[in-house]
C-alpha atoms as a printed R data frame, in Angstrom:
    type eleno elety resid chain resno       x        y       z
1   ATOM     1    CA   MET     A     1  49.128 -102.987 -62.839
2   ATOM     2    CA   ASP     A     2  46.514 -104.283 -60.573
3   ATOM     3    CA   LYS     A     3  43.127 -102.518 -60.955
4   ATOM     4    CA   ARG     A     4  42.901 -101.933 -57.212
5   ATOM     5    CA   LEU     A     5  46.277 -100.261 -57.163
6   ATOM     6    CA   SER     A     6  45.312  -98.054 -60.093
7   ATOM     7    CA   GLY     A     7  42.146  -96.939 -58.322
8   ATOM     8    CA   LEU     A     8  44.111  -96.089 -55.185
9   ATOM     9    CA   LEU     A     9  46.510  -93.949 -57.158
10  ATOM    10    CA   VAL     A    10  43.660  -92.044 -58.777
11  ATOM    11    CA   ALA     A    11  42.116  -91.347 -55.400
12  ATOM    12    CA   LEU     A    12  45.405  -90.054 -54.005
13  ATOM    13    CA   VAL     A    13  45.802  -87.728 -56.997
14  ATOM    14    CA   VAL     A    14  42.299  -86.301 -56.426
15  ATOM    15    CA   VAL     A    15  42.923  -85.725 -52.697
16  ATOM    16    CA   ALA     A    16  46.237  -84.089 -53.427
17  ATOM    17    CA   GLY     A    17  44.537  -81.721 -55.907
18  ATOM    18    CA   LEU     A    18  41.843  -80.711 -53.494
19  ATOM    19    CA   THR     A    19  44.404  -80.092 -50.763
20  ATOM    20    CA   SER     A    20  46.509  -77.932 -53.022
21  ATOM    21    CA   CYS     A    21  43.531  -75.606 -53.643
22  ATOM    22    CA   ASN     A    22  43.433  -74.547 -49.926
23  ATOM    23    CA   LEU     A    23  47.179  -74.021 -49.589
24  ATOM    24    CA   GLY     A    24  48.126  -70.331 -48.715
25  ATOM    25    CA   LYS     A    25  44.553  -69.208 -47.718
26  ATOM    26    CA   ALA     A    26  44.392  -67.235 -44.370
27  ATOM    27    CA   PRO     A    27  42.139  -68.703 -41.709
28  ATOM    28    CA   GLU     A    28  38.863  -66.850 -40.852
29  ATOM    29    CA   PRO     A    29  39.349  -64.461 -37.794
30  ATOM    30    CA   THR     A    30  37.577  -65.278 -34.571
31  ATOM    31    CA   PRO     A    31  35.154  -62.346 -33.570
32  ATOM    32    CA   ASP     A    32  36.165  -60.388 -30.387
33  ATOM    33    CA   VAL     A    33  33.018  -60.462 -28.202
34  ATOM    34    CA   GLY     A    34  34.516  -58.106 -25.547
35  ATOM    35    CA   ALA     A    35  35.200  -55.410 -28.114
36  ATOM    36    CA   ILE     A    36  31.583  -55.579 -29.329
37  ATOM    37    CA   TYR     A    37  30.246  -55.130 -25.775
38  ATOM    38    CA   THR     A    38  32.668  -52.243 -25.101
39  ATOM    39    CA   ALA     A    39  31.549  -50.357 -28.211
40  ATOM    40    CA   ALA     A    40  27.851  -50.863 -27.368
41  ATOM    41    CA   ALA     A    41  28.400  -49.631 -23.807
42  ATOM    42    CA   ALA     A    42  30.232  -46.512 -25.046
43  ATOM    43    CA   THR     A    43  27.376  -45.674 -27.418
44  ATOM    44    CA   MET     A    44  24.759  -46.106 -24.663
45  ATOM    45    CA   LEU     A    45  26.777  -43.916 -22.241
46  ATOM    46    CA   ALA     A    46  27.052  -41.115 -24.806
47  ATOM    47    CA   GLN     A    47  23.293  -41.159 -25.434
48  ATOM    48    CA   LEU     A    48  22.594  -41.099 -21.659
49  ATOM    49    CA   ASN     A    49  24.927  -38.125 -21.124
50  ATOM    50    CA   ALA     A    50  23.233  -36.184 -23.935
51  ATOM    51    CA   GLN     A    51  19.778  -36.870 -22.489
52  ATOM    52    CA   MET     A    52  20.842  -35.780 -18.966
53  ATOM    53    CA   THR     A    53  22.315  -32.523 -20.357
54  ATOM    54    CA   GLN     A    54  19.038  -31.661 -22.131
55  ATOM    55    CA   THR     A    55  17.024  -32.402 -18.934
56  ATOM    56    CA   ALA     A    56  19.298  -30.193 -16.799
57  ATOM    57    CA   GLN     A    57  18.995  -27.312 -19.277
58  ATOM    58    CA   ALA     A    58  15.193  -27.590 -19.289
59  ATOM    59    CA   ALA     A    59  15.062  -27.626 -15.467
60  ATOM    60    CA   SER     A    60  17.372  -24.640 -14.936
61  ATOM    61    CA   PRO     A    61  15.586  -21.880 -12.890
62  ATOM    62    CA   THR     A    62  14.352  -18.716 -14.614
63  ATOM    63    CA   SER     A    63  16.109  -15.598 -13.395
64  ATOM    64    CA   LEU     A    64  13.901  -13.497 -11.077
65  ATOM    65    CA   PRO     A    65  12.956   -9.937 -12.106
66  ATOM    66    CA   SER     A    66  14.642   -7.021 -10.380
67  ATOM    67    CA   PRO     A    67  12.716   -5.871  -7.268
68  ATOM    68    CA   THR     A    68  10.557   -2.759  -7.684
69  ATOM    69    CA   PRO     A    69  11.949    0.106  -5.559
70  ATOM    70    CA   LEU     A    70   9.731    1.259  -2.687
71  ATOM    71    CA   PRO     A    71   7.972    4.615  -3.167
72  ATOM    72    CA   THR     A    72   9.247    7.618  -1.295
73  ATOM    73    CA   PHE     A    73   6.961    9.078   1.341
74  ATOM    74    CA   THR     A    74   5.887   12.703   1.283
75  ATOM    75    CA   PRO     A    75   6.213   14.457   4.668
76  ATOM    76    CA   LEU     A    76   3.017   15.525   6.388
77  ATOM    77    CA   PRO     A    77   1.909   19.057   5.489
78  ATOM    78    CA   THR     A    78   2.386   21.993   7.790
79  ATOM    79    CA   PHE     A    79  -0.832   23.356   9.232
80  ATOM    80    CA   ALA     A    80  -1.692   27.022   9.047
81  ATOM    81    CA   VAL     A    81  -4.003   28.567  11.620
82  ATOM    82    CA   GLY     A    82  -7.147   30.224  10.356
83  ATOM    83    CA   PRO     A    83  -7.746   33.715  11.719
84  ATOM    84    CA   GLY     A    84 -10.696   32.892  13.964
85  ATOM    85    CA   ALA     A    85 -11.034   33.828  17.615
86  ATOM    86    CA   THR     A    86  -7.853   33.943  19.698
87  ATOM    87    CA   PRO     A    87  -7.961   31.126  22.298
88  ATOM    88    CA   PHE     A    88  -7.562   32.259  25.883
89  ATOM    89    CA   GLY     A    89  -4.033   31.690  27.164
90  ATOM    90    CA   LEU     A    90  -2.995   29.738  24.030
91  ATOM    91    CA   THR     A    91   0.450   30.279  22.583
92  ATOM    92    CA   GLY     A    92   1.836   28.669  19.429
93  ATOM    93    CA   THR     A    93  -0.127   26.422  17.093
94  ATOM    94    CA   PRO     A    94  -3.270   24.626  18.233
95  ATOM    95    CA   PHE     A    95  -3.283   20.868  18.704
96  ATOM    96    CA   LEU     A    96  -2.750   18.855  15.561
97  ATOM    97    CA   LEU     A    97  -3.470   15.195  14.988
98  ATOM    98    CA   ASN     A    98   0.029   13.984  15.869
99  ATOM    99    CA   THR     A    99   0.637   16.283  18.841
100 ATOM   100    CA   PRO     A   100   0.909   14.202  22.053
101 ATOM   101    CA   LEU     A   101  -1.206   15.240  25.019
102 ATOM   102    CA   GLY     A   102  -0.235   14.009  28.481
103 ATOM   103    CA   GLY     A   103  -2.842   11.943  30.297
104 ATOM   104    CA   PHE     A   104  -5.096   11.695  27.231
105 ATOM   105    CA   THR     A   105  -6.509    8.285  26.269
106 ATOM   106    CA   PRO     A   106  -7.485    8.236  22.569
107 ATOM   107    CA   VAL     A   107 -10.833    6.887  21.450
108 ATOM   108    CA   ALA     A   108 -10.572    3.348  20.037
109 ATOM   109    CA   SER     A   109 -12.646    4.060  16.917
110 ATOM   110    CA   PRO     A   110 -11.706    6.688  14.262
111 ATOM   111    CA   PRO     A   111 -12.985   10.193  15.033
112 ATOM   112    CA   PRO     A   112 -16.385   11.102  13.529
113 ATOM   113    CA   GLY     A   113 -16.209   12.954  10.232
114 ATOM   114    CA   ALA     A   114 -12.951   11.291   9.160
115 ATOM   115    CA   PHE     A   115 -14.434   10.385   5.763
116 ATOM   116    CA   SER     A   116 -14.435   12.907   2.936
117 ATOM   117    CA   ASN     A   117 -17.006   13.803   0.286
118 ATOM   118    CA   PRO     A   118 -15.245   14.993  -2.900
119 ATOM   119    CA   VAL     A   119 -17.017   17.333  -5.302
120 ATOM   120    CA   GLY     A   120 -15.189   17.899  -8.577
121 ATOM   121    CA   CYS     A   121 -11.670   19.090  -7.789
122 ATOM   122    CA   ASP     A   122 -12.589   19.888  -4.166
123 ATOM   123    CA   ASP     A   123 -12.053   17.612  -1.191
124 ATOM   124    CA   ALA     A   124 -11.204   18.151   2.479
125 ATOM   125    CA   MET     A   125 -10.138   15.524   5.016
126 ATOM   126    CA   PHE     A   126 -10.739   16.061   8.740
127 ATOM   127    CA   THR     A   127  -7.691   15.019  10.806
128 ATOM   128    CA   GLY     A   128  -8.517   16.022  14.385
129 ATOM   129    CA   ASP     A   129 -10.223   18.533  16.642
130 ATOM   130    CA   ALA     A   130  -9.910   20.179  20.051
131 ATOM   131    CA   ILE     A   131 -11.971   22.355  22.386
132 ATOM   132    CA   TYR     A   132 -10.647   25.126  24.648
133 ATOM   133    CA   TYR     A   133 -12.446   26.218  27.816
134 ATOM   134    CA   SER     A   134 -11.616   26.786  31.481
135 ATOM   135    CA   GLY     A   135  -8.012   27.566  30.512
136 ATOM   136    CA   LYS     A   136  -7.296   24.179  28.946
137 ATOM   137    CA   TRP     A   137  -7.284   22.493  25.549
138 ATOM   138    CA   ARG     A   138  -8.976   19.092  25.271
139 ATOM   139    CA   ARG     A   139  -8.021   17.163  22.146
140 ATOM   140    CA   ASN     A   140 -10.499   14.996  20.164
141 ATOM   141    CA   PRO     A   141 -13.281   15.212  22.759
142 ATOM   142    CA   ALA     A   142 -15.890   12.452  22.596
143 ATOM   143    CA   ASP     A   143 -19.537   13.456  22.225
144 ATOM   144    CA   GLY     A   144 -21.137   14.493  25.496
145 ATOM   145    CA   THR     A   145 -17.841   14.855  27.399
146 ATOM   146    CA   SER     A   146 -17.432   18.640  27.050
147 ATOM   147    CA   VAL     A   147 -19.458   19.993  29.984
148 ATOM   148    CA   LEU     A   148 -19.728   23.786  30.192
149 ATOM   149    CA   ALA     A   149 -21.570   26.216  32.421
150 ATOM   150    CA   PRO     A   150 -24.343   28.312  30.782
151 ATOM   151    CA   GLY     A   151 -22.982   31.333  28.907
152 ATOM   152    CA   THR     A   152 -19.383   30.015  28.780
153 ATOM   153    CA   THR     A   153 -17.342   31.298  25.844
154 ATOM   154    CA   PHE     A   154 -15.196   28.572  24.302
155 ATOM   155    CA   THR     A   155 -13.155   27.928  21.148
156 ATOM   156    CA   TYR     A   156 -13.449   24.915  18.913
157 ATOM   157    CA   SER     A   157 -10.662   23.915  16.503
158 ATOM   158    CA   TRP     A   158 -11.020   21.587  13.477
159 ATOM   159    CA   ASN     A   159  -7.918   20.464  11.559
160 ATOM   160    CA   PHE     A   160  -8.239   19.800   7.823
161 ATOM   161    CA   ILE     A   161  -6.026   18.856   4.868
162 ATOM   162    CA   ASN     A   162  -6.857   19.969   1.326
163 ATOM   163    CA   THR     A   163  -6.995   16.536  -0.358
164 ATOM   164    CA   GLY     A   164  -8.446   17.934  -3.607
165 ATOM   165    CA   THR     A   165  -6.673   19.486  -6.586
166 ATOM   166    CA   CYS     A   166  -8.067   23.046  -6.302
167 ATOM   167    CA   THR     A   167  -6.817   25.768  -3.971
168 ATOM   168    CA   TRP     A   168  -9.185   27.057  -1.298
169 ATOM   169    CA   ASP     A   169  -9.171   30.730  -2.162
170 ATOM   170    CA   GLU     A   170 -11.686   33.582  -2.236
171 ATOM   171    CA   ASP     A   171 -15.361   32.557  -2.034
172 ATOM   172    CA   TYR     A   172 -14.484   29.279  -0.286
173 ATOM   173    CA   VAL     A   173 -15.840   29.035   3.256
174 ATOM   174    CA   PHE     A   174 -15.777   26.739   6.262
175 ATOM   175    CA   ALA     A   175 -19.398   27.157   7.280
176 ATOM   176    CA   PHE     A   176 -22.083   26.178   9.762
177 ATOM   177    CA   LYS     A   177 -24.431   23.690   8.098
178 ATOM   178    CA   SER     A   178 -27.141   22.565  10.541
179 ATOM   179    CA   GLY     A   179 -27.991   21.943  14.184
180 ATOM   180    CA   ASP     A   180 -26.911   24.363  16.911
181 ATOM   181    CA   GLN     A   181 -24.686   27.187  15.679
182 ATOM   182    CA   LEU     A   182 -23.791   28.363  19.210
183 ATOM   183    CA   HIS     A   183 -23.011   31.877  17.893
184 ATOM   184    CA   GLY     A   184 -20.137   30.539  15.778
185 ATOM   185    CA   LYS     A   185 -19.242   32.536  12.652
186 ATOM   186    CA   ASP     A   186 -18.233   31.084   9.277
187 ATOM   187    CA   PHE     A   187 -14.576   31.271   8.283
188 ATOM   188    CA   ARG     A   188 -14.085   32.840   4.840
189 ATOM   189    CA   PHE     A   189 -10.906   32.753   2.743
190 ATOM   190    CA   VAL     A   190 -10.604   36.479   2.151
191 ATOM   191    CA   PHE     A   191  -6.854   37.096   2.304
192 ATOM   192    CA   GLU     A   192  -4.306   35.352   0.089
193 ATOM   193    CA   LYS     A   193  -2.205   34.375   3.114
194 ATOM   194    CA   ASP     A   194  -5.113   32.171   4.244
195 ATOM   195    CA   PHE     A   195  -5.467   30.289   0.927
196 ATOM   196    CA   VAL     A   196  -4.884   26.543   1.231
197 ATOM   197    CA   LYS     A   197  -3.192   24.761  -1.660
198 ATOM   198    CA   PRO     A   198  -3.661   21.033  -2.412
199 ATOM   199    CA   GLY     A   199  -1.780   18.949   0.143
200 ATOM   200    CA   ALA     A   200  -1.593   21.773   2.699
201 ATOM   201    CA   GLY     A   201  -3.510   21.915   5.980
202 ATOM   202    CA   ILE     A   202  -5.276   24.419   8.168
203 ATOM   203    CA   ALA     A   203  -6.833   24.611  11.621
204 ATOM   204    CA   PHE     A   204 -10.173   26.445  11.798
205 ATOM   205    CA   LEU     A   205 -10.606   28.206  15.166
206 ATOM   206    CA   ILE     A   206 -14.234   29.154  15.787
207 ATOM   207    CA   GLU     A   207 -15.308   31.006  18.913
208 ATOM   208    CA   MET     A   208 -18.687   29.934  20.335
209 ATOM   209    CA   VAL     A   209 -20.892   30.532  23.371
210 ATOM   210    CA   ALA     A   210 -22.694   27.901  25.454
211 ATOM   211    CA   PRO     A   211 -26.476   28.648  25.604
212 ATOM   212    CA   ARG     A   212 -28.217   29.475  28.863
213 ATOM   213    CA   ASN     A   213 -30.584   26.536  28.760
214 ATOM   214    CA   PRO     A   214 -28.935   23.385  30.256
215 ATOM   215    CA   LYS     A   215 -28.963   20.449  27.792
216 ATOM   216    CA   GLU     A   216 -26.801   18.828  25.085
217 ATOM   217    CA   TYR     A   217 -26.097   20.843  21.924
218 ATOM   218    CA   LYS     A   218 -24.693   19.709  18.586
219 ATOM   219    CA   GLY     A   219 -23.837   21.735  15.476
220 ATOM   220    CA   TYR     A   220 -22.547   20.551  12.083
221 ATOM   221    CA   TRP     A   221 -19.893   22.301   9.979
222 ATOM   222    CA   GLN     A   222 -18.433   21.652   6.514
223 ATOM   223    CA   MET     A   223 -16.417   23.183   3.685
224 ATOM   224    CA   LYS     A   224 -18.249   24.959   0.844
225 ATOM   225    CA   ASN     A   225 -16.673   25.843  -2.523
226 ATOM   226    CA   ASP     A   226 -17.031   28.956  -4.671
227 ATOM   227    CA   HIS     A   227 -20.119   27.424  -6.354
228 ATOM   228    CA   GLY     A   228 -21.928   26.999  -3.039
229 ATOM   229    CA   GLN     A   229 -21.431   23.199  -3.016
230 ATOM   230    CA   TRP     A   230 -20.708   21.360   0.241
231 ATOM   231    CA   PHE     A   231 -17.664   19.067   0.116
232 ATOM   232    CA   GLY     A   232 -15.197   17.239   2.324
233 ATOM   233    CA   SER     A   233 -15.629   15.765   5.789
234 ATOM   234    CA   LEU     A   234 -18.731   16.681   7.767
235 ATOM   235    CA   VAL     A   235 -17.702   17.613  11.332
236 ATOM   236    CA   TRP     A   236 -19.516   18.781  14.438
237 ATOM   237    CA   VAL     A   237 -19.226   20.255  17.900
238 ATOM   238    CA   ASP     A   238 -21.000   18.517  20.785
239 ATOM   239    CA   ILE     A   239 -21.265   20.111  24.233
240 ATOM   240    CA   VAL     A   240 -23.348   19.600  27.353
241 ATOM   241    CA   VAL     A   241 -24.489   22.693  29.234
242 ATOM   242    CA   LYS     A   242 -24.975   22.287  32.989
243 ATOM   243    CA   SER     A   243 -25.472   24.884  35.675
244 ATOM   244    CA   GLU     A   244 -23.149   24.846  38.703
245 ATOM   245    CA   SER     A   245 -26.003   23.789  40.946
246 ATOM   246    CA   GLU     A   246 -26.591   20.553  39.022
């Protein structure tokens, strides 16, 4: 056999052997790029949803506390009338702070003496006053506006509330303190019916007389406890005495 032909046969045998080794082997699969992108997008979306849920929970508003109920208001106390002088022509209770008076223009500033001076368990708050003369009550008179003729008898009324914690009983007194007394007498708590408990009120009616000498007069009054100590609001009466010829 020709040497060239023998070499060709050998080469064919080698090629055939190599080809037979790959027979029956499955081809390598081609990767699906779309599926890879879909899976990555699903993972990212799940992480984003979880993060948004945590942010919403952190930003949720805190529930507000229940509103505190408003306090109830205690009605104003009822005023008793101290047994002083009987006002001329007066029937019923004397003027109190909230009693309207026709034609009366109130003073713009708070009435003098409206501040208290507590001593221990004792305190007294002035709430209003009035003067009675010439057949008429005049409520909360300003200083120098009560003009009386010499020798005129008049009645002055001071309204108070017991703002302390002790009862005004025996040995307590609403007393003249200084200035012009104008013949006024102290009011003493002698009878139990006149005692004033904490939160209750009273109107002190003191009868006085205008002096003969024409001029302005002013007298100071205050509460005094059973130890002789002054307490509560300091109040006063202020009148102007003028003769009819002036």
